[in-house]
N, C-alpha and C positions, 0 to 999 in steps of 0.2 A: 514511712511518715516523714514529713519535712522536719529538719532540726530547727531549733530556734535561730541559729545564725543564718540558715537558708531563708527562713521567713523574713528575717531582717533585711536580707539582700533583696528579696522580692518586693518588700515594702518600699525600699529605697529606689528601686529601678522601675517600679510599676508606672510612674508617670512617663518615663522615657519610652518604655515598651508600649504603653497605651497611646502615647502621642504618635507612635510610628505604626500602629496596628493596621491602619488603612493602607499602608504601603507594604507591610509584611504579608498580609493575607493574599492579595493578588499575586505577589511574588511566589508564595507557597503553592498556590494552585497552578501557576505556570510550570513550576518545577515538577510538581506531582504529575501533571498530565503529559509533560514532555517525557518523563521516565515511564509512565504507565498510561498510555493513551486509551487503553481499554477501560479505564475507570471513567473517563469523560464520556466515552461512547456507550458504556453498558451499565453504569451505576449512578453517576451524578446527573442531575437534571440539567441539560444544556441550556434551557431557557433561563433558569435561575443563574447559571454562570454568566450568561450573556448580559444580564442586567445588573450583575453584582450582588444579587440577593444572598447567594451562598457565602460570599466573602464577608458581607455585613453580619451574617449570622455567626460565622466563626469568630469574628472579631468581638462581638458582644459576649459570646460564651467564654472566650479566654479572659476577657476583662472581668466578667462576673465571677468566674471561679477564682482568679487571682485575688480579687478584692475579698472574697469570702475567706480565703486562706489567711490573709493578713488582718482581717477584722472579724473577731469572733462573734460579733453581733449580726453578721450577714450570713445567710445560708444559701448555698447553691443547690440544695436538694431538688427544688422544683425544676431548675434548669437541667440537672442531671437526669431526672426522670423523663423529661420531655425528649432529650437527645437520645437516651437509651431506648425509649420506645420507637423512635424513628429509625435508629440503627437496627433494632430487631426486625422491624418491618421490611428492611432492605437485606437482611441476612449478613450484617457486618460481623466479622469474626475476629477473635483476639489477635491473630497473626497479621492483621492489617494495621494495627496500631504502631508497630515499629516502622512501617513504610511512611505513615503520616509523620512520625517523629523525625525521621531523617530529612524530609523535605521542609518541614516547618522550621526546624532549627537551622537548616541551610539558609532559609529565607531570613531568619532573625539575624544570623551572622552577617549576611550580605548587607542588610539594610542598616544595622547598627554599627557594624565595623568594629573598631577598636574598643568601643564601649562594652563589648561582650568579653569581659575578662574571664579567666578560668573560674573565679568564684561566682560570677553571674551565670555562666553557662551551667555550672553544677547546680545552682539553685533552681533555675528555670527548667532544667532537665528533671530534677526531682519533682517539681510541680507538675510537669507533664505526665510523668508516670504515676503520680498519685491520682491525677484526674483520670488517666486511662484505666488504672486498676479499679477505681470506683465505678466507672462506666461498664467495664467488663463484668464486674460482679452483678450489677443490676441486669445487664443483658442476659447473662447466664440464667438468672432467675426467671426472666421473661420467657426464654426459650424452654426452660424446664416446665413452666406452667402451661405452655402451649404444646408440650410433648413433641418438640421439634429440636433441630440443631440448625446452625447457620447454613449448613448444606442442604437442609430439607425444608427451608422456609416456603418455597414456592409450590403451589398446588394448582391443578387444572380445574377450572369451573367452566360452565357453559352458560351463555346468555339464554335465559328461559323466556324473558319478556323484554321488549324495548318499548318504552313509553315516552312519547314526545310531549314534554311538559310546556315548553315555550319554543319559539323559533330557534333559540340558542341553547336550550337545556333539554337533555334526555336523561331519563331514569332507566337504569339497567337492573333487572332482577336476575340474580346469579344463582345457579344451582350446581350441585355435584353431578357430574355426568352419569354416575351410577344410580342416581336417585337417592343416595344416602343423605341424611340431613347434614348440613354444614354446621360447624361449631357455633354455640351461642356467643353473643357479644354483649359488652356492657354499653348502655346508652351513652353516646359521645365518642365511641371508638371509631377507628378507620381501618381500611385495608390499603395495601399497596397494590397497584396494577402495573404489570410490566408488559410492554408491547414491543414488537420488532418493527421498526419503521422501514419505509421503502429503501433508505440508504444503507440498511443493515444494522444501524444502531439499535441497541436495546435500551429503551428509556422507561423510567419509572415515575409514577406519581401516586400520591395518596388521595383517597376519597373517603369522606365520612359515610358511615353506615346509617341510612335513613329509615331502616325498617325492612320488613317483608314478612318474617315469621315463617312457621312451618318448615324450618330447616333451610331457609333461603336467605340470601342477603340482597340488599338493594343499595345502589349508589346513584347519586345525581351528578351529572357531568355537564358543566357549562363549556361551550366551545371556546377555548382559548389555550394556546400552547400546543406543543407537538403531540403529547399523549392524548389530551382531550379531543383534539381535532381528528386524530387517528381513530379514536373510538366512535366519534360521530360518523365517520365515513365507512368504517369497516365492521363495527360490532353490531351484528343483527342476530336474530334468533338462531340458535344452533352454533354460533361461533364460539370457539374455546378461547379462554383467557388464562393467563398466569397471574395468580394473586397470592398475597401473604395471608396469614391468619389475622384476626383483629388485634390491633394494638392501640395505644393511646392512653395518656395519663389524665386527660381532662374528661372525667366521667361524672355522671349525675350522682350526687350524694344520696344516701339511702335513709336519711332521717325523715320520717313522715311528718314530724312536727315543725320542720324548718320550711318557711315559705321559699318560693323560687321566683327568680326573675330571669327569663330567657329572652335574649335580644339578638336579632340577626339582621343581616342585610344581604340581599341577592342570594347567591348560591350558599351563603352561610346558613341558610335555613335547614340544610340537610342534617347536621347533628342535632338541631333542635327537634326535628321530626322524630329522630330516634328516641330522644328523651320523652317526647310527648306520647309516643306509642307505649313506652314503658309505664308512664304515669296513668294512662288510660286503662291499661291492663290491671294495674294495682287496685283501681277503684277506690282510692283513698280520698281524703278530704283536704289535702294540702292546698294552700293558696298558691296559685301560679299566675304570674303576670307575664304574658307573652307579647313582645313588641317586635314588629318586623318593618324594615324599610326597603323599598324597591323603587324603581323608576316609574313604572306604570303597572296597571293590572296585567297587561299583555306580557310583561317581562317577569311577573311574579310566579315563579315555579311553585307547584303544589299549593296554589292559592285555596282552592276548594277543600283540599285534603287538610290543610292547616286549620281552617275554620271548623271543619267537622271534628277534628281531634280535640280542639279546645272545647267544643260543645260537649264532648263526652266526659270531660273532667269537671266534676261539680264545682271546684273552687277556682277555676281558671277563667281569665279574661284576655281578650285579644285586642291589640291596638296596632293599626297599620298606617304607614305614611307612604305617599307616592309623590316624589319630588318633581316628576315631569307630567303629572296629570293636568291636562288642559283645563283652564277656567271654564266654568259652565257645566262640566260633567258632574252628575249627581254623586254624592258620597253615601256609601252604605254606613250602617252603624259601626262605630269603632274605627272608621277610616278618616284620615286627615291629609291635606295637601302639604307639600313642603318636606323639609328634612325632619328627621326624628326629633321630637321634643317631649321629653319625659316630665316636664314641669307640671303638667296637668294630670299625671298618673300617680296614684298613691303607691309608693314604694315602701314595703315593710322594712324597717330598720334592721331586722334580724334575718333578712333573707340571704340566700346564696344566689349570686348572679352568674350566669354563663353567657358569654358574648362570643359571637362568631361573625366575621365580616372583614372588610379591609382594615388595615391598621389604623388609619386616621379615624375611621368610623368608630372603632372600638375605643380608641383613646378619648374621643369626644363624648361617647356614651358613658364611659367610666367617670368622666368629669361630672356629667349630669347626675349620675347615681350618687356621687359623693355629695353634691349639693343637696340632693334629696335625703341625705342622712345615712347612706350605705357606704361604709368604709371600704377602702381598696382591698384590704385583706379578705373581704368576702366576695371578691369579683375574680372570676377565672376567664382567661382569654384563650380562644381556639383560633389561631391564625393559620391560613393556608399558605404558609411561608416555610422556607427550608430551615432545618436544624443542621448542625455540623455533622 
């Protein structure tokens, strides 16, 4: 645990480190990949690296954890759970944390120079290992619950069905090659899929589980990025894939008395479908508000399936917005033109809301929910973006 003097040093130096974090994190990744090119090729997503998404995620996580350490009113538990679940889905092991430490602190020392006094280095080193120990403990619990180790995360599945949902979205039903049932999953969880690309790189991406049942899993894949494009081109019935068990901390709550608000955009519909299948099977009477935004009907993956699922849940209602639907086209019941607008939707003030879609979409939707009387602490976000 950090000592009080170390906490004081972190509190005093947090503005300087935070101000330089956008320079520190790219420096760190350059160092890390120069020393361990196999990590960039076979573990980290190259697309996220190219656009800086991984760097921004690391910077945000460091800042959040450091702030939590110096401010007892701030909790980093949610961030830790999210990162640990992502790490577990990748098979991250405890012996990888010293590697990260060496290159991260080399970057800090290079960027901040003489400002990194022995006392500063000692305090931030203690902070790093406290963070690492907390993550390792959570990850070990996740591995134990799934009855695996970091070395045995990956399993082979076979594509049992390939369903073309839209011109750019395919749903893959996955099964165990032996016919044995795949493990159950919680509504909202995801799996990692690892593929070997033509240039020899092993790249990994996470996909939400959208249902299937009978011991099978289903994921929806929109064509964008290296892994998704590879699956579109090469994953047909009978093809084997390497996947992780289900992980993810954003899962549907189990209180049947709490109303739900499920909001998605585009391919963000996939975890919502997993939640709706669970609710339909429960045959309960929860009030469920489902809101989805898409460009057109033609780009709306699982459009008919979504409507059918909502119809199976007695207390559910569906609202859909299409922002590129041409004028003059007739609208069905519950459909609207333009961007999502929840001002005309009755939002229960005691609901739990789950949002999935692009970050600007989720931020704007959360603002609308707050105006409608739903506080931020009752809103959960599932973003298809990297964790550290």
